[in-house]
C-alpha beads as a LAMMPS data file, in Angstrom:
LAMMPS data file: protein, C-alpha beads

80 atoms
79 bonds

1 atom types
1 bond types

-500.0 500.0 xlo xhi
-500.0 500.0 ylo yhi
-500.0 500.0 zlo zhi

Masses

1 110.0

Atoms # bond

1 1 1 61.849 -65.171 326.956
2 1 1 61.895 -61.790 325.325
3 1 1 58.941 -59.657 324.300
4 1 1 59.316 -58.346 320.746
5 1 1 56.530 -55.993 319.737
6 1 1 53.768 -58.032 321.285
7 1 1 55.243 -61.386 320.241
8 1 1 57.076 -63.700 322.575
9 1 1 60.308 -65.127 321.210
10 1 1 61.605 -68.416 322.536
11 1 1 65.088 -69.062 321.228
12 1 1 65.510 -72.664 320.195
13 1 1 68.976 -74.145 319.802
14 1 1 70.190 -75.161 316.411
15 1 1 73.106 -76.932 314.864
16 1 1 74.657 -76.173 311.539
17 1 1 77.150 -77.967 309.377
18 1 1 80.070 -76.416 307.587
19 1 1 79.141 -73.511 305.393
20 1 1 80.909 -70.851 303.410
21 1 1 81.716 -67.800 305.461
22 1 1 84.453 -65.722 307.003
23 1 1 85.333 -68.359 309.595
24 1 1 85.625 -71.200 307.077
25 1 1 87.189 -69.403 304.101
26 1 1 90.745 -70.500 304.867
27 1 1 89.813 -74.123 305.550
28 1 1 87.668 -74.426 302.422
29 1 1 90.348 -72.793 300.262
30 1 1 92.302 -76.063 300.552
31 1 1 90.833 -78.441 297.916
32 1 1 91.459 -81.481 300.132
33 1 1 89.541 -79.931 303.047
34 1 1 86.771 -78.822 300.722
35 1 1 86.289 -82.323 299.298
36 1 1 86.494 -83.942 302.757
37 1 1 83.792 -81.627 304.100
38 1 1 81.571 -82.105 301.058
39 1 1 81.925 -85.846 301.596
40 1 1 80.554 -85.493 305.141
41 1 1 77.205 -84.112 303.958
42 1 1 74.270 -86.141 302.705
43 1 1 73.405 -83.342 300.275
44 1 1 76.908 -83.396 298.774
45 1 1 77.701 -79.697 298.993
46 1 1 78.875 -76.966 301.332
47 1 1 76.138 -74.888 302.911
48 1 1 75.510 -71.330 301.808
49 1 1 74.244 -68.377 303.846
50 1 1 70.673 -68.727 302.459
51 1 1 70.565 -72.356 303.642
52 1 1 70.917 -71.213 307.248
53 1 1 69.008 -67.928 306.858
54 1 1 65.932 -69.660 305.415
55 1 1 65.770 -72.016 308.390
56 1 1 66.138 -69.115 310.830
57 1 1 63.437 -67.138 308.992
58 1 1 61.112 -70.140 309.181
59 1 1 61.717 -70.543 312.911
60 1 1 60.969 -66.852 313.426
61 1 1 57.731 -67.097 311.444
62 1 1 54.218 -67.953 312.568
63 1 1 54.547 -71.247 310.665
64 1 1 56.907 -72.449 313.404
65 1 1 54.723 -71.274 316.279
66 1 1 54.328 -74.777 317.725
67 1 1 58.037 -75.660 317.693
68 1 1 59.562 -75.304 321.147
69 1 1 62.410 -76.772 323.145
70 1 1 64.108 -78.649 320.344
71 1 1 67.387 -78.640 318.456
72 1 1 67.045 -78.356 314.714
73 1 1 70.000 -79.490 312.642
74 1 1 70.557 -77.192 309.666
75 1 1 73.616 -78.950 308.329
76 1 1 72.889 -80.649 305.019
77 1 1 72.904 -84.061 306.678
78 1 1 76.414 -83.966 308.144
79 1 1 77.487 -87.433 309.300
80 1 1 74.240 -89.207 308.385

Bonds

1 1 1 2
2 1 2 3
3 1 3 4
4 1 4 5
5 1 5 6
6 1 6 7
7 1 7 8
8 1 8 9
9 1 9 10
10 1 10 11
11 1 11 12
12 1 12 13
13 1 13 14
14 1 14 15
15 1 15 16
16 1 16 17
17 1 17 18
18 1 18 19
19 1 19 20
20 1 20 21
21 1 21 22
22 1 22 23
23 1 23 24
24 1 24 25
25 1 25 26
26 1 26 27
27 1 27 28
28 1 28 29
29 1 29 30
30 1 30 31
31 1 31 32
32 1 32 33
33 1 33 34
34 1 34 35
35 1 35 36
36 1 36 37
37 1 37 38
38 1 38 39
39 1 39 40
40 1 40 41
41 1 41 42
42 1 42 43
43 1 43 44
44 1 44 45
45 1 45 46
46 1 46 47
47 1 47 48
48 1 48 49
49 1 49 50
50 1 50 51
51 1 51 52
52 1 52 53
53 1 53 54
54 1 54 55
55 1 55 56
56 1 56 57
57 1 57 58
58 1 58 59
59 1 59 60
60 1 60 61
61 1 61 62
62 1 62 63
63 1 63 64
64 1 64 65
65 1 65 66
66 1 66 67
67 1 67 68
68 1 68 69
69 1 69 70
70 1 70 71
71 1 71 72
72 1 72 73
73 1 73 74
74 1 74 75
75 1 75 76
76 1 76 77
77 1 77 78
78 1 78 79
79 1 79 80
């Protein structure tokens, strides 16, 4: 655990699906790969930075104060 200005932060593992970013730009530039990856998600789209950032912000907020020791999938329903 790490003390951050009087608050204790417990890092909880997470899992994300495919999203647009530097590491996926080349893969998603191929229309066939793009469609295949969209087809893997229950929400029918590729994740965007705010999709992940909003989940991280929630987990860092007081609203998530009772969440500990769990993996939270932030992946748009990949492989459901």
